[in-house]
C-alpha positions as CSV (number, residue, x, y, z in Angstrom):
1,M,102.9,25.1,-2.7
2,G,104.0,24.7,0.8
3,P,102.5,23.1,3.7
4,R,99.2,24.3,5.3
5,R,99.7,25.9,8.8
6,K,97.4,24.4,11.5
7,A,94.9,26.4,13.2
8,S,96.9,26.3,16.0
9,Q,99.7,27.8,14.5
10,A,98.3,31.4,14.6
11,P,101.2,33.6,13.5
12,Y,102.7,36.3,15.8
13,G,104.6,39.1,13.5
14,R,106.3,36.9,11.2
15,G,107.2,34.0,13.0
16,V,105.1,31.4,15.7
17,P,105.0,32.3,18.9
18,G,106.4,29.2,21.5
19,A,108.2,29.5,24.6
20,E,110.7,31.5,23.4
21,G,108.7,34.2,22.1
22,V,106.2,34.4,25.6
23,F,109.8,34.5,27.2
24,N,111.0,37.3,25.0
25,L,107.7,39.1,25.4
26,E,108.1,38.7,29.2
27,E,111.5,40.1,29.0
28,K,110.7,43.5,27.1
29,A,107.9,43.9,29.6
30,Q,110.1,43.4,32.5
31,E,112.9,46.1,30.6
32,E,110.2,48.4,30.2
33,Q,109.1,48.0,33.9
34,Q,112.3,48.5,34.9
35,R,113.2,51.8,32.9
36,L,109.9,53.2,34.3
37,I,111.4,52.5,38.1
38,C,114.7,54.0,36.8
39,A,113.0,57.5,35.3
40,L,111.1,57.9,38.3
41,T,113.9,57.3,40.8
42,S,116.1,59.3,38.4
43,T,113.6,62.0,38.1
44,I,113.7,62.5,42.0
45,S,117.0,62.5,42.0
46,H,118.0,64.3,39.5
47,F,115.8,67.6,40.3
48,F,115.7,67.1,44.4
49,G,119.0,64.9,45.5
50,G,116.5,61.4,46.0
51,F,113.4,61.7,48.1
52,S,115.4,61.0,51.5
53,S,116.9,64.4,51.3
54,L,113.6,66.2,50.1
55,F,112.5,65.8,54.1
56,A,115.6,65.4,55.9
57,H,114.2,69.0,57.7
58,V,110.9,67.8,58.8
59,T,110.9,66.6,62.4
60,D,110.0,63.1,62.9
61,P,108.0,63.3,66.7
62,R,108.4,59.6,67.0
63,N,110.3,57.8,70.1
64,P,113.6,57.0,67.7
65,F,113.8,53.5,69.7
66,K,110.5,52.7,68.5
67,I,110.9,53.6,64.6
68,I,110.4,51.2,62.5
69,Y,109.8,53.0,59.1
70,P,112.1,56.2,58.7
71,L,110.0,59.2,57.9
72,A,111.0,59.6,54.1
73,S,109.6,55.9,53.5
74,L,106.5,56.5,55.1
75,T,106.3,60.1,52.7
76,F,107.4,58.0,49.7
77,A,104.8,55.6,50.5
78,G,102.1,58.3,50.6
79,V,103.2,59.8,47.2
80,T,103.1,56.5,45.7
81,M,99.4,56.0,46.6
82,Y,98.4,59.1,44.5
83,L,101.2,58.7,42.0
84,F,99.6,55.2,41.1
85,H,96.2,56.5,41.6
86,L,95.4,54.0,44.5
87,K,92.7,56.2,45.3
88,A,92.1,55.0,49.1
89,R,94.9,54.0,51.9
90,R,93.6,50.9,52.1
91,Q,94.7,49.9,48.4
92,L,98.4,50.5,49.9
93,G,98.1,47.2,52.1
94,L,96.3,45.1,49.1
95,L,98.2,46.5,46.5
96,L,101.9,46.8,47.7
97,R,102.6,45.2,50.5
98,N,103.4,42.1,48.7
99,G,105.8,40.8,45.9
100,P,108.8,42.6,44.2
101,S,106.9,45.6,45.6
102,I,108.4,45.1,49.2
103,H,111.7,44.2,47.4
104,K,111.8,47.8,45.9
105,F,110.9,49.7,49.1
106,Q,113.9,47.4,51.2
107,T,116.4,48.3,48.1
108,L,115.4,52.0,48.5
109,F,114.8,52.5,52.6
110,G,116.2,49.2,54.0
111,V,112.9,48.4,55.7
112,E,111.9,45.1,55.9
113,C,108.1,45.8,54.4
114,F,106.0,48.5,52.8
115,P,104.2,50.4,55.7
116,H,100.2,49.9,56.1
117,G,98.0,52.7,55.2
118,D,97.1,53.1,59.3
119,T,101.0,54.2,60.0
120,L,101.1,57.0,57.8
121,D,97.7,58.3,59.2
122,A,99.3,57.7,62.6
123,T,102.7,59.4,62.0
124,F,101.3,62.3,59.7
125,S,98.5,63.3,62.4
126,N,102.0,64.4,64.5
127,L,103.9,66.1,62.0
128,N,104.6,69.7,61.4
129,A,102.4,71.0,58.3
130,D,104.5,74.1,58.1
131,Q,107.7,72.2,57.7
132,V,105.9,69.9,54.8
133,Q,104.6,72.9,52.9
134,T,108.0,73.6,53.0
135,V,109.2,70.9,51.1
136,V,106.6,71.1,48.2
137,T,107.9,74.7,47.9
138,G,111.1,73.9,48.0
139,M,110.5,71.5,45.0
140,T,109.0,74.2,42.7
141,E,111.6,76.5,44.2
142,T,114.3,74.1,42.8
143,L,112.5,73.9,39.4
144,I,112.9,77.8,39.4
145,R,116.6,77.9,40.4
146,K,117.6,75.3,38.2
147,K,116.0,77.4,35.2
148,V,114.1,74.6,34.4
149,L,110.8,77.0,34.0
150,Y,112.9,80.0,32.5
151,N,111.4,79.4,29.3
152,Y,108.1,80.0,30.2
153,R,108.2,83.3,31.8
154,L,106.1,85.8,30.7
155,L,107.6,88.4,28.3
156,G,111.3,86.7,29.5
157,V,110.5,88.5,32.7
158,H,107.9,87.3,35.1
159,F,106.4,83.7,36.5
160,I,103.1,83.1,36.5
161,V,101.4,82.4,39.5
162,A,97.7,81.2,39.5
163,I,95.8,82.3,42.8
164,D,92.5,80.5,43.0
165,G,90.3,78.7,46.0
166,T,88.9,74.8,45.9
167,G,87.0,72.7,48.1
168,T,88.8,69.5,49.5
169,I,86.7,66.9,51.6
170,S,83.6,67.6,53.0
171,F,81.3,66.2,55.5
172,S,77.3,66.1,57.0
173,R,78.5,66.5,60.3
174,R,81.2,68.4,62.2
175,H,84.6,66.9,61.2
176,C,87.0,69.2,63.3
177,S,86.6,73.3,65.2
178,H,88.5,74.1,61.9
179,C,85.5,73.1,59.5
180,L,83.8,76.3,57.6
181,T,79.7,76.0,57.2
182,R,77.2,76.3,54.4
183,T,73.5,75.7,55.2
184,S,71.2,75.0,52.3
185,K,67.6,74.0,52.8
186,G,67.6,72.8,56.0
187,K,70.9,71.1,55.7
188,T,74.4,71.9,57.1
189,L,77.7,71.2,55.0
190,Y,80.9,70.6,56.9
191,Y,83.5,71.8,54.4
192,H,87.9,72.5,53.9
193,P,88.6,74.2,51.1
194,V,91.7,75.9,50.3
195,L,93.8,78.5,48.6
196,E,96.4,77.7,45.8
197,A,98.8,79.6,44.5
198,K,100.2,77.5,41.4
199,L,103.2,78.3,39.1
200,V,101.7,77.7,35.7
201,T,103.3,77.4,32.4
202,S,102.0,77.6,28.5
203,N,102.8,74.0,28.1
204,G,100.7,72.7,30.6
205,F,102.7,72.6,34.2
206,A,100.8,73.6,37.3
207,F,103.1,73.0,40.3
208,S,101.8,74.2,43.3
209,L,103.6,77.3,45.1
210,M,102.5,77.8,47.9
211,T,99.1,76.8,50.1
212,E,97.1,78.5,52.1
213,F,94.1,76.7,54.3
214,I,91.2,78.1,54.7
215,E,89.9,77.7,58.0
216,N,88.0,78.8,61.3
217,H,89.7,79.2,64.5
218,G,87.5,77.1,66.9
219,D,83.5,75.8,66.3
220,Q,82.4,79.4,68.1
221,A,84.0,81.7,65.2
222,T,81.6,84.3,64.8
223,K,83.3,85.2,61.1
224,Q,84.0,82.3,58.9
225,D,87.4,82.7,57.3
226,C,87.5,83.2,53.5
227,E,89.2,83.7,50.3
228,L,90.2,87.3,50.3
229,K,91.1,86.7,54.0
230,A,93.5,83.7,52.9
231,F,94.8,85.6,50.3
232,Y,96.2,88.2,52.6
233,R,97.9,85.5,54.5
234,L,99.3,83.9,51.7
235,A,100.4,87.1,49.9
236,D,102.4,87.9,52.9
237,R,104.0,84.4,53.4
238,L,104.5,84.3,49.4
239,K,106.7,87.7,49.5
240,N,108.5,86.5,52.8
241,R,109.6,83.5,50.9
242,F,110.3,85.0,47.4
243,P,111.3,88.5,48.3
244,R,113.1,88.9,44.7
245,L,111.2,86.4,42.5
246,P,109.7,88.3,39.3
247,I,105.7,87.3,39.8
248,L,102.9,88.0,37.9
249,L,99.7,87.2,39.7
250,S,96.8,86.1,37.5
251,M,93.7,85.8,39.4
252,D,89.6,85.7,38.7
253,G,87.5,89.1,39.8
254,L,86.5,88.5,43.1
255,F,90.1,89.8,43.9
256,A,89.7,93.3,41.7
257,G,89.8,96.0,44.4
258,G,92.2,98.5,46.0
259,P,93.6,96.1,48.9
260,T,94.7,93.8,45.8
261,F,96.3,96.5,43.7
262,E,98.1,98.4,46.8
263,L,99.5,94.6,47.9
264,C,100.8,93.8,44.6
265,Q,102.2,97.5,44.5
266,S,104.3,97.3,47.8
267,C,105.2,93.6,47.0
268,G,106.6,94.5,43.4
269,W,104.4,92.3,41.9
270,K,102.6,92.6,38.2
271,F,98.9,91.3,38.1
272,M,96.3,90.2,35.5
273,I,92.7,90.2,37.3
274,V,89.3,89.4,35.6
275,L,87.6,92.7,35.2
276,K,83.9,92.1,35.1
277,D,81.3,94.6,33.5
278,N,79.4,94.9,37.0
279,D,82.9,95.4,39.0
280,L,84.8,98.2,39.3
281,S,82.1,100.8,37.3
282,S,84.4,103.7,37.4
283,V,87.1,101.6,36.0
284,N,84.8,100.6,33.4
285,E,83.2,103.6,32.1
286,E,86.6,105.2,32.1
287,F,88.0,102.4,29.8
288,D,84.4,102.5,27.2
289,A,85.2,106.2,27.5
290,L,88.7,106.3,26.5
291,S,88.3,103.6,23.9
292,K,86.5,105.7,22.2
293,L,89.3,108.6,22.0
294,Q,91.9,105.9,20.9
295,P,90.8,104.5,18.2
296,E,94.6,103.5,17.5
297,N,94.5,101.4,21.0
298,R,92.8,98.5,18.7
299,L,94.7,95.3,17.1
300,V,93.0,92.7,15.0
301,W,95.1,89.1,15.7
302,Y,94.3,85.8,14.3
303,T,95.3,82.7,16.3
304,G,94.9,78.7,16.6
305,K,95.1,76.1,14.3
306,G,95.2,77.2,10.8
307,A,94.8,81.4,12.3
308,Q,91.0,80.7,12.6
309,I,90.4,82.2,15.9
310,K,89.9,86.1,15.4
311,Q,90.4,88.0,18.1
312,V,89.9,91.9,18.3
313,F,91.7,93.7,21.2
314,R,90.9,96.7,22.6
315,W,92.9,98.4,25.5
316,A,93.5,101.6,27.7
317,D,96.5,102.8,30.1
318,D,96.4,105.4,33.0
319,I,93.1,104.9,34.1
320,A,92.8,106.6,37.4
321,Y,90.9,104.6,40.3
322,V,90.5,105.9,43.9
323,D,89.2,102.4,46.1
324,S,87.1,102.9,49.4
325,Q,89.9,103.7,51.7
326,K,90.4,106.7,49.4
327,K,93.3,105.3,47.9
328,E,94.4,106.4,44.2
329,H,95.4,103.6,41.8
330,T,96.8,104.0,38.0
331,L,95.7,101.2,36.0
332,S,95.3,99.5,32.5
333,V,92.3,97.8,31.1
334,I,92.5,94.9,28.3
335,E,89.6,93.6,26.2
336,C,89.5,90.7,24.1
337,L,86.7,89.7,22.0
338,E,87.5,86.3,20.6
339,T,85.3,84.6,17.5
340,K,86.0,81.1,16.7
341,P,85.0,79.7,13.6
342,E,82.7,76.8,15.0
343,G,79.3,78.5,15.7
344,Q,81.0,81.6,15.1
345,K,80.2,82.3,18.9
346,T,82.0,85.5,20.1
347,T,83.4,85.4,23.9
348,K,84.6,88.4,25.8
349,F,87.6,88.2,28.0
350,K,88.7,91.6,29.8
351,W,91.6,92.1,33.0
352,V,92.9,95.1,34.7
353,T,96.2,95.1,35.3
354,N,99.2,97.2,36.2
355,Y,101.3,96.3,33.0
356,R,101.6,99.5,30.0
357,V,99.9,97.7,27.3
358,S,100.9,98.3,23.5
359,C,100.3,96.8,20.3
360,K,103.6,94.8,21.0
361,N,102.2,93.2,24.4
362,I,98.9,93.0,23.8
363,T,98.8,89.4,22.5
364,T,101.0,87.9,25.0
365,L,99.8,89.6,28.0
366,S,96.2,88.6,27.1
367,N,96.7,85.0,26.1
368,D,99.9,84.2,28.1
369,G,99.3,85.9,30.9
370,G,95.2,86.4,31.7
371,R,94.0,83.8,30.1
372,M,96.8,81.3,32.0
373,R,94.3,81.6,35.1
374,W,92.6,78.8,33.6
375,K,95.9,76.4,33.9
376,I,94.9,76.1,37.8
377,E,91.8,75.0,37.1
378,N,92.2,72.7,34.1
379,E,95.5,71.2,34.7
380,G,95.5,72.2,38.7
381,F,92.4,71.4,40.6
382,N,90.1,69.6,37.5
383,V,93.4,66.9,37.3
384,Q,93.8,66.8,40.8
385,K,89.5,66.0,41.5
386,K,88.8,64.0,38.5
387,G,92.3,62.7,37.2
388,G,92.9,59.9,39.2
389,Y,94.2,61.8,42.8
390,E,90.5,62.0,44.6
391,L,91.5,65.2,46.1
392,E,88.0,65.2,47.3
393,H,88.5,61.9,49.2
394,A,88.6,62.0,52.6
395,Y,91.9,59.9,53.2
396,T,92.0,60.7,56.8
397,N,89.6,61.8,59.8
398,H,92.4,63.8,61.4
399,P,93.0,67.2,60.7
400,N,96.4,67.6,60.5
401,S,96.6,64.2,59.2
402,A,94.6,65.7,56.1
403,K,96.9,68.2,55.6
404,I,99.7,66.3,55.1
405,F,98.1,64.0,52.8
406,Y,97.1,67.2,50.6
407,F,100.7,68.1,50.2
408,L,102.0,64.6,49.5
409,L,99.2,65.0,46.6
410,Q,100.9,67.7,45.6
411,I,104.4,66.6,45.5
412,A,102.8,63.3,43.7
413,H,101.2,65.9,41.1
414,L,104.7,67.7,40.5
415,L,106.3,64.5,39.8
416,A,103.9,62.7,37.1
417,Q,104.1,66.3,35.3
418,L,107.8,66.2,35.2
419,I,107.9,62.7,34.2
420,S,105.0,62.7,31.5
421,K,106.4,65.7,29.9
422,A,110.1,64.9,30.2
423,S,112.7,63.3,27.5
424,L,113.9,61.0,29.9
425,L,111.5,58.3,28.5
426,T,111.4,59.1,24.6
427,K,114.0,56.8,23.7
428,D,112.2,53.7,25.5
429,F,108.6,54.7,24.8
430,R,108.8,56.3,21.1
431,N,104.9,56.1,21.0
432,G,104.4,57.6,23.8
433,L,102.8,56.4,27.2
434,G,99.4,57.6,26.4
435,S,97.3,59.3,29.3
436,A,98.1,60.3,32.6
437,K,95.7,58.0,34.0
438,N,97.9,55.5,31.9
439,L,101.2,56.6,33.3
440,A,99.9,55.8,36.5
441,F,98.7,52.4,35.7
442,R,102.2,51.7,34.1
443,L,104.0,53.2,37.1
444,L,102.0,51.1,39.4
445,E,102.2,47.7,37.7
446,A,106.1,48.5,37.2
447,W,106.2,49.1,41.0
448,R,104.4,45.8,41.5
449,N,105.7,43.9,39.2
450,A,109.7,44.9,38.2
451,R,112.9,42.7,39.1
452,I,115.0,45.6,40.2
453,T,118.0,46.0,42.4
454,K,119.8,48.4,44.1
455,A,122.5,47.7,41.7
456,D,120.3,48.7,38.9
457,I,119.0,52.2,40.3
458,A,122.5,53.1,41.3
459,A,123.6,52.3,37.9
460,S,120.9,54.5,36.6
461,L,121.7,57.4,39.1
462,Q,125.3,57.4,37.8
463,K,124.5,57.6,34.0
464,R,124.5,61.0,32.9
465,F,121.8,62.6,31.1
466,Q,119.7,65.7,30.6
467,I,116.3,65.8,31.1
468,R,114.4,68.2,28.7
469,F,110.7,69.2,28.4
470,D,107.7,69.0,25.8
471,S,106.9,72.5,25.2
472,S,104.2,72.4,23.0
């Protein structure tokens, strides 16, 4: 029988941790952190040619003789605030203006220190918001052009663009002349909503394609701006920017009406719009009548894990609709009654579309088209509000700076999605990186602590590699 081990010699794996064991652990942690930083820089370089090139065409309004931080370095600092889930500008100064963090910033941008949050705010207040919007749109366009998103097209043709509005910042007092107002119980709320067009995919991507700010033109505006008005402006910009992109718009019932149908027809877009039972009464009535006369337009489908979810579909084509402007439209309607095993509760979904429907495309149109609208809520707005990005936090009081911070949030969210779903880190982190919040924490710790040189980053960028994405 061998000698007894002292209590202080508790086992670690198969051996006893001494100075060498601690060193190996620290060395392993350093290696993992270096790989995370290289994954971040490699992702930006692989898809977009580096961060500096992204903002090369944004006009810098500052005096060139007084510039300490290049514009790309300031926008990168803003993106890291969201990417690392810092939740406030002041955290930049508390967490990133010391230690190895400064060295990495020097390596990337050739500056002496990480910028202060107030420096970002002062610079962003004078930037051209439309130019920064072009950067965000261009990033998603790049992913389209490089065929990263081709496998997620509906029926192999159309990119699904979900359109919806959400609130951002709000105040109890007037914030600026563009505030929308809402009064309830004698109290007035001043708020700033936006309308988003996000390109969404079945595996959970939700990339900002274009943003339209919903805002009043002066505090004495007689009529407030709204989602419908913003949609017409957004659609016009979207068509001018992507004249030949095959698009399916996935939208809620607010947009079900003649103007939207006509707009999509003129733009060559397909649409799947939620149809409520009390909307477009003539369309609902004709659908019910035709469904009784066309029993062949019915399909029972089983889906979900173990095919336990039952879906019963009905549809009707060639439904005539005359809008309030006496313009005629030909529509199709799809209804889905879905029953899940738990509780046997049945939920009804219904959409109006300009697709011709058949038993061959009904399930795809419904599950991968109409219901994809929820992606903009779940993977889009909810993640940005509750997942660490703090969309509703007022990062600034300046109205123009607020728009720039909003766009930087969209860039950070796009990069986080590319990193988390990519194969780049599969070999280094076989068990994954956990949740999105855990990825943000790991990136923050890597940025603060990893000792990485310009040569290390250059070497990682020179390696030949492919980036594939999780399709589950």
